[in-house]
C-alpha positions, 0 to 999 in steps of 0.5 A: 264876075262869075265865070261860065262854070260858076254861072252854069252851076248856080243857074242849074241849081236854082232851076232844079230847086224850082222844079223840086218845089213844083214837084212836091206841090204836085206830089209828082217827082217825074216833073223832073223829066219835063225840066231836063231839057229846059235846064240846059236852055236856062244854063246856056241863056245865062252864059250867053251874056258872058260871051256872044258871037255867031258860034255861041248863038248857034250853040244856044239855038241847038240847045233851045231847039232840042231842049224845048222840043223834049220838054214840050213832048214830055209835058204833052205825054204826061199831062193828066197822067199819074207820076211815072212808074219809076218814081212811084217805085222809088217812093215805096222804098223811101218810107217817111223821108220821101221829100228828103230822098227825092231832093238828094237822090233824084233832083240834086243828082239830076243837077249834077248830071246836067252840069257834067253833061253840060261841060262842053257847052260851058267850056265853049262859053268860057273860052268865048269859042268863035271859030267853025272848024271842020269838026264843028261842022261834022258835029252839027250834021251829026246833031241834026241826024240824032235830033231827027231820029229822036223826034221821029221816034217820039212822034211815031210813039205818040201816034201809036198811043193815041189809037185806042186800038193800040192800048196795051200793045207794043209799037213795032213799026217805023223806027221802032221796027229797027230798034227797041229804043230809037229815041234813046239812040237819037238822044245819044247821037245828038249829044255826040254831035253837040260835043263835036260842035263845041270841040276844042283841041285843048279841052277835048280830052276831058269834055268827052265825059259829056257824051260818054256819060249820056251814052252810059246812062241811056245804055246801062242805068235810067234808059234801056234797063229801067224801061225794059223792066216794065215789060218783063213777062209780056209775051208780045214784048218777049217776041219783039225783044228776041227780033229787034236790037235794044239800042243800035238800029238793025235794018235786017229783016225783022220777024213779025 
């Protein structure tokens, strides 16, 4: 019988291959973004059949709430639009081997990252974790704070972009007044919450790679740096950047 580590790896790989096939049919590699949150749900659902108790049901539920909300939001945001500019830029550098590069450098890489970030959850299912410790309760609270922060920021951005008069403008209201990327900040916080919610004394020292990795990716790789490159040389963005922190919110008075 497969253990949680094996079952998660297989389910994630199969799911990513299916998303890759859909992306090639649609000629849109940014479909992987829609599948990111759903992949964690699929993995947790398959592991639920190995061990099931109240604690693990909670683990599944918070992943389901986070993942489904994120996937639905990205789907609505991208519906009817061309491939995300980040993936289009990649295509320009790949030449004739686009599908090969897309699979190994985007989809397979995402599968590996998903598995690593999933490690605290896999460990919890593998151990059949059932106890609720004070650290776990604190983790659940932190998850809720991060989830609300991310969800609120996404909703504010969605409403801002829906207004035709805001086309081409930079959002500087709501949570976006205090951070240039409050949605990413919320994402980072909620993953630290998930880590603490699944915290086990015997595995904490290595499963911490999960929130550490997502924090690094958001701060240094595919989050803040890649998105901000899109707005370079935009005068409104430059003023916004000078007066608003990139990631960690600051509630000091922001200049107009």
